[in-house]
N, C-alpha and C positions, 0 to 999 in steps of 0.2 A: 423665267419671267414670261408674262403673257405676251404673245406675239402681236396682239392687237394694239399694244401701247406704242405710241409714236416715239421712236428712238432719238429723233432730233431734239425733242424738248428737254430731255435730261442733259444733253450736251449744251443747249442754250442756257439752262439753269447753271451749269458748271461755269460757263464763261461769265455770266452775270454775277455770280457769287464771288468768283476770283477777282473780277474787275473792280468790284465794290469793296473787296476785303471783308465780306460778310460771312456769317456762319448760319447754318440751317439745322433744324430738327423737325421731325414730323410725328404727329399722333394720328394713328389710323384706326378706324373702326371697320367700316364696310369694305375698305380696300385691303385689309389684312396684311399689310406689309409690302404691297406692290409699289407704293411710292418710294419707299426706301430701297427696294430692289431695283427700280428703274434708275434711281440716282446713283447707286453704287455700281451699276453696270458700266458707268463711265470711269475710265482710268483716272486716278488722281482725286477721286471724290473725297478722300480724307483731308484734302486741303480746306474744305468748307463744311462737309457734312459731319455733324456731331453724333446724332442718334435718331433712332426711330422706335416708337413704342406702338404696339398693337394693343389698344385698350378697347376690347370688344364688349366686355360686360360693364354694367353700371358701376360695380364696385371697383373695377380697374380704372375707370375714368376718374372716379373720386379719389382713389388711393394714390395713383401715380401722377395725375395731372391737377388735382385739386378742384375738379369740377364739383360744384356745390350740390349737395343732396336736394336743395330746393329747386335748382334748375332741372335736375333729372326728374324729380317727383312732379313738378308742375308742368313741364314741357315735354318730357320724354327725351330719350337719347337722340332721336332724329329731330333736331330742332335748331333754330338759330342760336338761342342762348347757350346751348351745350356746345355747339361747334365753336362759338366765340371763346368760351371758357377752355375748351380743349386746345385751341390755337395759342391762347395766352399762357396756358399751363405748361405746354411743352416748351415754349420759348423761354419761360422763366425757370422751369426745372432744369433744362439743359443749359441755361445761360447763353443762349445764342441770339444773334441779331434777328433772325426770322423763325417763325413757327408756322407750320401748316397742319391743318386738321381736316379729317373727313369723317362724316357720319351720315348714314343713309340706309335705304332699303334696297338691297341689290336683288332680292327676289329668290325664287319665284313666289314666295309667300311673304307675309308680314306687312303688306301695305294696308293703308286705311283710305277712307274717302279723302281726307285732308292731305295725306302723304302716301300716294299710291306707290307701288313698286316702281323703282327708278328714281325716286326722290332722293336727292343728296344735298347736304349742306357742306360747303367748303369754307373753312376759316383760314385767314391769313393774318398773322400778327407781326408787328415790327417793334423792336426795342430800340428806341432812340437814345442818344447819349443822356446821361443823368442831367437834370436841370433844364433840358430843352423843351420838355412837354411835347415831344414829337412822336412818342409811342402811340401805336394805334392797333386796332384789330377790325377787320371787315369780315362779313359773312355773306355768301351768295347762295341762293337756292336754285337748284337745277332739277329738271325732270328728264332723265335719259331713257330712250327706248332700247329694247334688246333683252337678251337673256342675262343671267347673272354675270357671266364672264364679260359680256359687252358693256354692261352698266359699270362694272368695276374698272375696265380699261378706259372708258370714257371719263370716269371720275379721276383717274390718275392724270390723264392728259389735261383735263380742265383745271385740276389743282396746280399743276405745273404752269399752265398758262396764266392762272390767276396770280401765282407767285411772281412770274416774270413781269406781269403788268404792274404789280405793286412795286417791284424793285425799280422798274423803268420810271415810274411816277416819282419815286424818291430821288432820282438823279436829275430831274428837270428843274 
């Protein structure tokens, strides 16, 4: 596991998931499995963690998460619509309470004027009980500084922070 990843955050996620009786699955592109690795580094992660998919290629996002061809074609993999569909897709495919997704440009190449190296979209989705119309998905855009490893580590931390904030908001 990357030593730059905050080790307290996965423990906080574990506590929040257990306290709420919730479950979690992750869909990772630019982080390549680091979120799942961070979560499963905490003993007892099987109490709440269902699965993680590294869906790096367009076809993997479409095939495993149900990301639409239209979203990928129109917006590209590094975009708000794709991050949203990834988060919803992993939540629904894994049948979990929460889904988290990351897609971005970790570098050192691949950036554009609109989405420079370090641009990351993080999606968080919640599956509310049927009939409550409380399900939702949010996406946040970030620009992180640093080399590839630093961008990826910052993305993991931010994704876990975004998840914790959403879980906390759901309990208020």
